[in-house]
C-alpha positions in Angstrom: 0.0 0.0 0.0 1.3 3.4 -0.8 1.5 6.4 1.5 -0.8 9.3 0.8 0.2 12.8 1.9 -2.8 14.6 3.4 -2.6 18.4 3.2 -2.0 20.0 6.6 -3.6 23.3 5.6 -7.2 22.2 5.3 -9.7 23.8 7.6 -11.8 21.6 9.9 -14.7 22.1 7.5 -12.6 21.1 4.5 -11.3 18.0 6.3 -14.9 17.0 7.3 -16.1 17.5 3.7 -13.3 15.2 2.4 -14.0 12.7 5.1 -17.7 12.6 4.2 -16.9 12.4 0.5 -14.6 9.4 1.0 -17.1 7.7 3.2 -19.8 8.2 0.6 -17.5 6.7 -2.1 -16.7 3.8 0.2 -20.4 3.1 0.7 -21.2 3.3 -3.1 -18.3 0.8 -3.8 -19.5 -1.6 -1.1 -23.1 -1.4 -2.4 -21.9 -2.3 -5.9 -19.2 -4.9 -5.0 -20.0 -6.2 -1.6 -19.9 -9.9 -2.4 -16.6 -9.6 -4.5 -15.0 -7.5 -1.7 -16.0 -10.0 1.0 -14.6 -12.8 -1.1 -11.4 -10.9 -1.7 -11.1 -10.2 2.0 -11.5 -13.9 2.9 -8.9 -14.8 0.3 -6.5 -12.2 1.8 -7.0 -13.6 5.3 -6.5 -17.2 4.0 -3.3 -16.1 2.3 -2.0 -14.2 5.3 -2.6 -17.1 7.7 -1.3 -19.8 5.3 -4.5 -21.8 5.6 -5.3 -24.0 2.7 -8.1 -22.9 0.5 -11.5 -24.2 1.8 -10.2 -24.6 5.4 -12.6 -22.0 6.7 -15.4 -24.4 5.9 -14.3 -26.8 8.7 -15.9 -26.7 12.1 -13.7 -27.5 15.1 -16.4 -30.1 16.2 -15.9 -32.0 13.0 -12.3 -32.6 13.8 -12.9 -34.3 17.1 
């Protein structure tokens, strides 16, 4: 992920406007791509933990 430099000269109103704008964009993206985003997040967690694909389907009770 890259670093984004946020201007330090914004007024509180300008910062709030940008915050609300970003929040609105985030909501629109989620409404359009919620399933794909959720699947990508699961895949990222699976990759980060090193678990084999499909391992999240197992229940601890099934093992014992």
